[in-house]
Backbone as XML, in Angstrom:
<?xml version="1.0"?>
<chain id="A" units="angstrom">
  <residue number="1" name="MET">
    <atom name="N" x="-12.932" y="171.868" z="57.218"/>
    <atom name="CA" x="-13.578" y="172.417" z="58.390"/>
    <atom name="C" x="-12.785" y="171.993" z="59.624"/>
  </residue>
  <residue number="2" name="ASN">
    <atom name="N" x="-12.812" y="172.779" z="60.662"/>
    <atom name="CA" x="-12.090" y="172.466" z="61.887"/>
    <atom name="C" x="-12.625" y="171.189" z="62.509"/>
  </residue>
  <residue number="3" name="GLU">
    <atom name="N" x="-11.790" y="170.585" z="63.331"/>
    <atom name="CA" x="-12.215" y="169.408" z="64.083"/>
    <atom name="C" x="-13.007" y="169.880" z="65.293"/>
  </residue>
  <residue number="4" name="GLU">
    <atom name="N" x="-14.215" y="170.291" z="65.070"/>
    <atom name="CA" x="-15.059" y="170.785" z="66.145"/>
    <atom name="C" x="-16.151" y="169.775" z="66.421"/>
  </residue>
  <residue number="5" name="LYS">
    <atom name="N" x="-16.538" y="169.688" z="67.674"/>
    <atom name="CA" x="-17.642" y="168.808" z="68.024"/>
    <atom name="C" x="-18.933" y="169.416" z="67.516"/>
  </residue>
  <residue number="6" name="LYS">
    <atom name="N" x="-19.715" y="168.592" z="66.855"/>
    <atom name="CA" x="-20.999" y="169.049" z="66.360"/>
    <atom name="C" x="-22.083" y="168.237" z="67.054"/>
  </residue>
  <residue number="7" name="ASP">
    <atom name="N" x="-23.062" y="168.901" z="67.592"/>
    <atom name="CA" x="-24.189" y="168.174" z="68.143"/>
    <atom name="C" x="-25.301" y="168.185" z="67.100"/>
  </residue>
  <residue number="8" name="ALA">
    <atom name="N" x="-26.375" y="167.518" z="67.390"/>
    <atom name="CA" x="-27.466" y="167.386" z="66.436"/>
    <atom name="C" x="-28.135" y="168.725" z="66.135"/>
  </residue>
  <residue number="9" name="LYS">
    <atom name="N" x="-27.875" y="169.741" z="66.927"/>
    <atom name="CA" x="-28.543" y="171.022" z="66.755"/>
    <atom name="C" x="-27.663" y="172.069" z="66.071"/>
  </residue>
  <residue number="10" name="THR">
    <atom name="N" x="-26.490" y="171.678" z="65.609"/>
    <atom name="CA" x="-25.570" y="172.624" z="64.992"/>
    <atom name="C" x="-25.167" y="172.121" z="63.612"/>
  </residue>
  <residue number="11" name="ARG">
    <atom name="N" x="-25.080" y="173.049" z="62.653"/>
    <atom name="CA" x="-24.570" y="172.700" z="61.336"/>
    <atom name="C" x="-23.680" y="173.834" z="60.837"/>
  </residue>
  <residue number="12" name="PHE">
    <atom name="N" x="-22.833" y="173.511" z="59.878"/>
    <atom name="CA" x="-21.895" y="174.486" z="59.340"/>
    <atom name="C" x="-22.112" y="174.634" z="57.841"/>
  </residue>
  <residue number="13" name="GLU">
    <atom name="N" x="-21.933" y="175.856" z="57.351"/>
    <atom name="CA" x="-21.966" y="176.145" z="55.928"/>
    <atom name="C" x="-20.724" y="176.953" z="55.599"/>
  </residue>
  <residue number="14" name="GLU">
    <atom name="N" x="-20.150" y="176.703" z="54.421"/>
    <atom name="CA" x="-18.973" y="177.453" z="53.982"/>
    <atom name="C" x="-19.273" y="178.179" z="52.686"/>
  </residue>
  <residue number="15" name="PHE">
    <atom name="N" x="-18.757" y="179.394" z="52.583"/>
    <atom name="CA" x="-18.904" y="180.207" z="51.386"/>
    <atom name="C" x="-17.545" y="180.753" z="51.008"/>
  </residue>
  <residue number="16" name="ARG">
    <atom name="N" x="-17.137" y="180.591" z="49.755"/>
    <atom name="CA" x="-15.898" y="181.191" z="49.256"/>
    <atom name="C" x="-16.277" y="182.495" z="48.559"/>
  </residue>
  <residue number="17" name="VAL">
    <atom name="N" x="-15.645" y="183.584" z="48.991"/>
    <atom name="CA" x="-15.981" y="184.900" z="48.450"/>
    <atom name="C" x="-14.714" y="185.705" z="48.199"/>
  </residue>
  <residue number="18" name="ASN">
    <atom name="N" x="-14.844" y="186.694" z="47.324"/>
    <atom name="CA" x="-13.776" y="187.670" z="47.090"/>
    <atom name="C" x="-13.912" y="188.773" z="48.126"/>
  </residue>
  <residue number="19" name="GLY">
    <atom name="N" x="-12.866" y="189.542" z="48.309"/>
    <atom name="CA" x="-12.874" y="190.609" z="49.303"/>
    <atom name="C" x="-14.020" y="191.589" z="49.131"/>
  </residue>
  <residue number="20" name="ASN">
    <atom name="N" x="-14.376" y="191.896" z="47.882"/>
    <atom name="CA" x="-15.448" y="192.866" z="47.662"/>
    <atom name="C" x="-16.842" y="192.273" z="47.866"/>
  </residue>
  <residue number="21" name="GLU">
    <atom name="N" x="-16.956" y="190.961" z="48.046"/>
    <atom name="CA" x="-18.249" y="190.307" z="48.268"/>
    <atom name="C" x="-18.520" y="190.007" z="49.740"/>
  </residue>
  <residue number="22" name="VAL">
    <atom name="N" x="-17.503" y="190.156" z="50.580"/>
    <atom name="CA" x="-17.593" y="189.723" z="51.980"/>
    <atom name="C" x="-18.709" y="190.439" z="52.730"/>
  </residue>
  <residue number="23" name="LEU">
    <atom name="N" x="-18.728" y="191.739" z="52.670"/>
    <atom name="CA" x="-19.700" y="192.512" z="53.447"/>
    <atom name="C" x="-21.139" y="192.162" z="53.051"/>
  </residue>
  <residue number="24" name="GLY">
    <atom name="N" x="-21.397" y="192.076" z="51.772"/>
    <atom name="CA" x="-22.738" y="191.721" z="51.308"/>
    <atom name="C" x="-23.156" y="190.337" z="51.765"/>
  </residue>
  <residue number="25" name="LYS">
    <atom name="N" x="-22.226" y="189.383" z="51.722"/>
    <atom name="CA" x="-22.541" y="188.018" z="52.140"/>
    <atom name="C" x="-22.818" y="187.961" z="53.635"/>
  </residue>
  <residue number="26" name="VAL">
    <atom name="N" x="-22.035" y="188.677" z="54.432"/>
    <atom name="CA" x="-22.257" y="188.682" z="55.886"/>
    <atom name="C" x="-23.599" y="189.323" z="56.213"/>
  </residue>
  <residue number="27" name="LYS">
    <atom name="N" x="-23.962" y="190.407" z="55.537"/>
    <atom name="CA" x="-25.274" y="191.018" z="55.753"/>
    <atom name="C" x="-26.381" y="190.019" z="55.459"/>
  </residue>
  <residue number="28" name="GLU">
    <atom name="N" x="-26.222" y="189.279" z="54.370"/>
    <atom name="CA" x="-27.208" y="188.260" z="53.995"/>
    <atom name="C" x="-27.303" y="187.167" z="55.058"/>
  </residue>
  <residue number="29" name="ILE">
    <atom name="N" x="-26.168" y="186.724" z="55.563"/>
    <atom name="CA" x="-26.134" y="185.667" z="56.579"/>
    <atom name="C" x="-26.816" y="186.133" z="57.866"/>
  </residue>
  <residue number="30" name="ILE">
    <atom name="N" x="-26.505" y="187.348" z="58.305"/>
    <atom name="CA" x="-27.114" y="187.878" z="59.531"/>
    <atom name="C" x="-28.614" y="188.037" z="59.348"/>
  </residue>
  <residue number="31" name="HIS">
    <atom name="N" x="-29.031" y="188.484" z="58.169"/>
    <atom name="CA" x="-30.455" y="188.677" z="57.891"/>
    <atom name="C" x="-31.225" y="187.356" z="57.934"/>
  </residue>
  <residue number="32" name="GLU">
    <atom name="N" x="-30.587" y="186.260" z="57.500"/>
    <atom name="CA" x="-31.237" y="184.951" z="57.516"/>
    <atom name="C" x="-31.549" y="184.488" z="58.938"/>
  </residue>
  <residue number="33" name="GLY">
    <atom name="N" x="-30.739" y="184.892" z="59.889"/>
    <atom name="CA" x="-30.975" y="184.535" z="61.286"/>
    <atom name="C" x="-30.407" y="183.177" z="61.649"/>
  </residue>
  <residue number="34" name="ASN">
    <atom name="N" x="-30.710" y="182.716" z="62.822"/>
    <atom name="CA" x="-30.270" y="181.475" z="63.476"/>
    <atom name="C" x="-28.778" y="181.170" z="63.290"/>
  </residue>
  <residue number="35" name="VAL">
    <atom name="N" x="-27.940" y="182.207" z="63.354"/>
    <atom name="CA" x="-26.495" y="182.059" z="63.221"/>
    <atom name="C" x="-25.858" y="182.201" z="64.602"/>
  </residue>
  <residue number="36" name="ARG">
    <atom name="N" x="-25.009" y="181.255" z="64.960"/>
    <atom name="CA" x="-24.300" y="181.322" z="66.236"/>
    <atom name="C" x="-22.958" y="182.033" z="66.110"/>
  </residue>
  <residue number="37" name="ARG">
    <atom name="N" x="-22.275" y="181.776" z="64.977"/>
    <atom name="CA" x="-20.918" y="182.278" z="64.862"/>
    <atom name="C" x="-20.533" y="182.351" z="63.383"/>
  </residue>
  <residue number="38" name="ILE">
    <atom name="N" x="-19.734" y="183.360" z="63.048"/>
    <atom name="CA" x="-19.175" y="183.487" z="61.708"/>
    <atom name="C" x="-17.658" y="183.439" z="61.854"/>
  </residue>
  <residue number="39" name="ILE">
    <atom name="N" x="-17.026" y="182.573" z="61.051"/>
    <atom name="CA" x="-15.582" y="182.391" z="61.096"/>
    <atom name="C" x="-15.013" y="182.790" z="59.738"/>
  </residue>
  <residue number="40" name="PHE">
    <atom name="N" x="-13.962" y="183.593" z="59.744"/>
    <atom name="CA" x="-13.303" y="184.012" z="58.515"/>
    <atom name="C" x="-11.973" y="183.290" z="58.405"/>
  </residue>
  <residue number="41" name="LYS">
    <atom name="N" x="-11.737" y="182.663" z="57.242"/>
    <atom name="CA" x="-10.487" y="181.954" z="56.990"/>
    <atom name="C" x="-9.831" y="182.523" z="55.744"/>
  </residue>
  <residue number="42" name="ASP">
    <atom name="N" x="-8.510" y="182.536" z="55.763"/>
    <atom name="CA" x="-7.782" y="183.038" z="54.601"/>
    <atom name="C" x="-7.693" y="181.967" z="53.519"/>
  </residue>
  <residue number="43" name="GLU">
    <atom name="N" x="-6.968" y="182.273" z="52.451"/>
    <atom name="CA" x="-6.838" y="181.368" z="51.310"/>
    <atom name="C" x="-6.227" y="180.026" z="51.676"/>
  </residue>
  <residue number="44" name="HIS">
    <atom name="N" x="-5.469" y="179.999" z="52.765"/>
    <atom name="CA" x="-4.783" y="178.788" z="53.191"/>
    <atom name="C" x="-5.556" y="178.021" z="54.256"/>
  </residue>
  <residue number="45" name="GLY">
    <atom name="N" x="-6.753" y="178.458" z="54.582"/>
    <atom name="CA" x="-7.583" y="177.775" z="55.572"/>
    <atom name="C" x="-7.308" y="178.177" z="57.009"/>
  </residue>
  <residue number="46" name="LYS">
    <atom name="N" x="-6.478" y="179.177" z="57.216"/>
    <atom name="CA" x="-6.143" y="179.625" z="58.572"/>
    <atom name="C" x="-7.204" y="180.596" z="59.066"/>
  </residue>
  <residue number="47" name="THR">
    <atom name="N" x="-7.735" y="180.319" z="60.254"/>
    <atom name="CA" x="-8.743" y="181.191" z="60.856"/>
    <atom name="C" x="-8.071" y="182.461" z="61.344"/>
  </residue>
  <residue number="48" name="PHE">
    <atom name="N" x="-8.598" y="183.627" z="60.926"/>
    <atom name="CA" x="-8.025" y="184.871" z="61.421"/>
    <atom name="C" x="-9.037" y="185.755" z="62.113"/>
  </residue>
  <residue number="49" name="MET">
    <atom name="N" x="-10.314" y="185.365" z="62.114"/>
    <atom name="CA" x="-11.305" y="186.150" z="62.852"/>
    <atom name="C" x="-12.555" y="185.312" z="63.072"/>
  </residue>
  <residue number="50" name="GLU">
    <atom name="N" x="-13.094" y="185.374" z="64.280"/>
    <atom name="CA" x="-14.358" y="184.730" z="64.603"/>
    <atom name="C" x="-15.269" y="185.767" z="65.240"/>
  </residue>
  <residue number="51" name="ILE">
    <atom name="N" x="-16.529" y="185.762" z="64.819"/>
    <atom name="CA" x="-17.501" y="186.688" z="65.393"/>
    <atom name="C" x="-18.648" y="185.870" z="65.963"/>
  </residue>
  <residue number="52" name="PRO">
    <atom name="N" x="-18.774" y="185.826" z="67.287"/>
    <atom name="CA" x="-19.928" y="185.143" z="67.880"/>
    <atom name="C" x="-21.159" y="186.031" z="67.741"/>
  </residue>
  <residue number="53" name="LEU">
    <atom name="N" x="-22.270" y="185.439" z="67.382"/>
    <atom name="CA" x="-23.515" y="186.182" z="67.228"/>
    <atom name="C" x="-24.572" y="185.579" z="68.131"/>
  </residue>
  <residue number="54" name="THR">
    <atom name="N" x="-25.422" y="186.433" z="68.627"/>
    <atom name="CA" x="-26.559" y="185.947" z="69.389"/>
    <atom name="C" x="-27.782" y="185.986" z="68.493"/>
  </residue>
  <residue number="55" name="ILE">
    <atom name="N" x="-28.745" y="185.195" z="68.801"/>
    <atom name="CA" x="-29.976" y="185.185" z="68.020"/>
    <atom name="C" x="-30.621" y="186.556" z="68.118"/>
  </residue>
  <residue number="56" name="GLY">
    <atom name="N" x="-30.978" y="187.105" z="66.990"/>
    <atom name="CA" x="-31.682" y="188.378" z="66.982"/>
    <atom name="C" x="-30.786" y="189.601" z="66.862"/>
  </residue>
  <residue number="57" name="VAL">
    <atom name="N" x="-29.559" y="189.429" z="66.384"/>
    <atom name="CA" x="-28.690" y="190.579" z="66.171"/>
    <atom name="C" x="-29.223" y="191.344" z="64.963"/>
  </residue>
  <residue number="58" name="VAL">
    <atom name="N" x="-29.735" y="192.530" z="65.228"/>
    <atom name="CA" x="-30.294" y="193.344" z="64.145"/>
    <atom name="C" x="-30.030" y="194.812" z="64.398"/>
  </residue>
  <residue number="59" name="GLY">
    <atom name="N" x="-30.243" y="195.601" z="63.381"/>
    <atom name="CA" x="-30.191" y="197.060" z="63.522"/>
    <atom name="C" x="-28.886" y="197.576" z="64.055"/>
  </residue>
  <residue number="60" name="ALA">
    <atom name="N" x="-28.958" y="198.410" z="65.065"/>
    <atom name="CA" x="-27.783" y="199.077" z="65.621"/>
    <atom name="C" x="-26.770" y="198.087" z="66.195"/>
  </residue>
  <residue number="61" name="LEU">
    <atom name="N" x="-27.241" y="196.937" z="66.676"/>
    <atom name="CA" x="-26.315" y="195.947" z="67.219"/>
    <atom name="C" x="-25.450" y="195.324" z="66.137"/>
  </residue>
  <residue number="62" name="ALA">
    <atom name="N" x="-25.936" y="195.283" z="64.907"/>
    <atom name="CA" x="-25.176" y="194.689" z="63.812"/>
    <atom name="C" x="-24.119" y="195.646" z="63.263"/>
  </residue>
  <residue number="63" name="ALA">
    <atom name="N" x="-24.255" y="196.930" z="63.496"/>
    <atom name="CA" x="-23.335" y="197.921" z="62.928"/>
    <atom name="C" x="-21.867" y="197.676" z="63.296"/>
  </residue>
  <residue number="64" name="PRO">
    <atom name="N" x="-21.519" y="197.424" z="64.563"/>
    <atom name="CA" x="-20.105" y="197.163" z="64.884"/>
    <atom name="C" x="-19.589" y="195.893" z="64.219"/>
  </residue>
  <residue number="65" name="ILE">
    <atom name="N" x="-20.442" y="194.901" z="64.093"/>
    <atom name="CA" x="-20.053" y="193.657" z="63.435"/>
    <atom name="C" x="-19.730" y="193.929" z="61.967"/>
  </residue>
  <residue number="66" name="LEU">
    <atom name="N" x="-20.591" y="194.685" z="61.312"/>
    <atom name="CA" x="-20.380" y="194.987" z="59.899"/>
    <atom name="C" x="-19.140" y="195.860" z="59.686"/>
  </residue>
  <residue number="67" name="ALA">
    <atom name="N" x="-18.851" y="196.733" z="60.634"/>
    <atom name="CA" x="-17.632" y="197.548" z="60.542"/>
    <atom name="C" x="-16.394" y="196.661" z="60.628"/>
  </residue>
  <residue number="68" name="ALA">
    <atom name="N" x="-16.417" y="195.695" z="61.526"/>
    <atom name="CA" x="-15.296" y="194.760" z="61.652"/>
    <atom name="C" x="-15.145" y="193.933" z="60.386"/>
  </residue>
  <residue number="69" name="VAL">
    <atom name="N" x="-16.247" y="193.491" z="59.828"/>
    <atom name="CA" x="-16.215" y="192.700" z="58.605"/>
    <atom name="C" x="-15.662" y="193.524" z="57.449"/>
  </residue>
  <residue number="70" name="GLY">
    <atom name="N" x="-16.016" y="194.792" z="57.392"/>
    <atom name="CA" x="-15.477" y="195.670" z="56.358"/>
    <atom name="C" x="-13.962" y="195.759" z="56.434"/>
  </residue>
  <residue number="71" name="GLY">
    <atom name="N" x="-13.428" y="195.793" z="57.645"/>
    <atom name="CA" x="-11.975" y="195.801" z="57.831"/>
    <atom name="C" x="-11.333" y="194.508" z="57.377"/>
  </residue>
  <residue number="72" name="VAL">
    <atom name="N" x="-11.986" y="193.405" z="57.666"/>
    <atom name="CA" x="-11.488" y="192.101" z="57.227"/>
    <atom name="C" x="-11.481" y="192.025" z="55.705"/>
  </residue>
  <residue number="73" name="ALA">
    <atom name="N" x="-12.545" y="192.499" z="55.093"/>
    <atom name="CA" x="-12.665" y="192.451" z="53.637"/>
    <atom name="C" x="-11.551" y="193.241" z="52.959"/>
  </residue>
  <residue number="74" name="ALA">
    <atom name="N" x="-11.133" y="194.323" z="53.584"/>
    <atom name="CA" x="-10.071" y="195.142" z="53.011"/>
    <atom name="C" x="-8.726" y="194.420" z="53.030"/>
  </residue>
  <residue number="75" name="LEU">
    <atom name="N" x="-8.567" y="193.455" z="53.939"/>
    <atom name="CA" x="-7.299" y="192.747" z="54.089"/>
    <atom name="C" x="-7.187" y="191.505" z="53.217"/>
  </residue>
  <residue number="76" name="ALA">
    <atom name="N" x="-8.284" y="190.979" z="52.761"/>
    <atom name="CA" x="-8.263" y="189.694" z="52.066"/>
    <atom name="C" x="-8.811" y="189.804" z="50.650"/>
  </residue>
  <residue number="77" name="SER">
    <atom name="N" x="-8.179" y="189.093" z="49.740"/>
    <atom name="CA" x="-8.710" y="189.081" z="48.381"/>
    <atom name="C" x="-9.653" y="187.901" z="48.190"/>
  </residue>
  <residue number="78" name="ASN">
    <atom name="N" x="-9.282" y="186.745" z="48.676"/>
    <atom name="CA" x="-10.143" y="185.569" z="48.632"/>
    <atom name="C" x="-10.218" y="184.988" z="50.025"/>
  </residue>
  <residue number="79" name="MET">
    <atom name="N" x="-11.395" y="184.599" z="50.446"/>
    <atom name="CA" x="-11.535" y="184.047" z="51.779"/>
    <atom name="C" x="-12.698" y="183.082" z="51.835"/>
  </residue>
  <residue number="80" name="THR">
    <atom name="N" x="-12.740" y="182.337" z="52.925"/>
    <atom name="CA" x="-13.842" y="181.431" z="53.179"/>
    <atom name="C" x="-14.564" y="181.919" z="54.418"/>
  </residue>
  <residue number="81" name="ILE">
    <atom name="N" x="-15.874" y="181.972" z="54.331"/>
    <atom name="CA" x="-16.702" y="182.322" z="55.483"/>
    <atom name="C" x="-17.363" y="181.028" z="55.936"/>
  </residue>
  <residue number="82" name="VAL">
    <atom name="N" x="-17.132" y="180.649" z="57.189"/>
    <atom name="CA" x="-17.751" y="179.470" z="57.760"/>
    <atom name="C" x="-18.835" y="179.960" z="58.700"/>
  </residue>
  <residue number="83" name="VAL">
    <atom name="N" x="-20.045" y="179.476" z="58.524"/>
    <atom name="CA" x="-21.179" y="179.915" z="59.324"/>
    <atom name="C" x="-21.667" y="178.751" z="60.171"/>
  </residue>
  <residue number="84" name="GLU">
    <atom name="N" x="-21.660" y="178.948" z="61.491"/>
    <atom name="CA" x="-22.208" y="177.955" z="62.404"/>
    <atom name="C" x="-23.654" y="178.347" z="62.666"/>
  </residue>
  <residue number="85" name="LYS">
    <atom name="N" x="-24.567" y="177.432" z="62.327"/>
    <atom name="CA" x="-25.988" y="177.722" z="62.464"/>
    <atom name="C" x="-26.658" y="176.753" z="63.400"/>
  </residue>
  <residue number="86" name="ILE">
    <atom name="N" x="-27.758" y="177.186" z="63.937"/>
    <atom name="CA" x="-28.617" y="176.324" z="64.725"/>
    <atom name="C" x="-29.470" y="175.555" z="63.731"/>
  </residue>
  <residue number="87" name="ALA">
    <atom name="N" x="-29.395" y="174.246" z="63.781"/>
    <atom name="CA" x="-30.153" y="173.427" z="62.837"/>
    <atom name="C" x="-31.646" y="173.568" z="63.081"/>
  </residue>
  <residue number="88" name="ASP">
    <atom name="N" x="-32.368" y="173.531" z="61.991"/>
    <atom name="CA" x="-33.835" y="173.651" z="62.084"/>
    <atom name="C" x="-34.467" y="172.353" z="62.532"/>
  </residue>
</chain>
């Protein structure tokens, strides 16, 4: 994980997925809510895309995000999704 400052209200989760699983996993993450940011890393751990999310991204607002994620999925065979969440 990056050397990022974490406060008591933030936590990170990582998921390793194949390119064909990326879109489904991101939909699941957005549906769960309380996500601040989604970071996509390649097989070597290099960050190549970050998507900041606001609380309550749903419906039509999520469509551009999912389109971008679909493009990312087409470029990568294996990747890590890092999810920055607001701690409960």
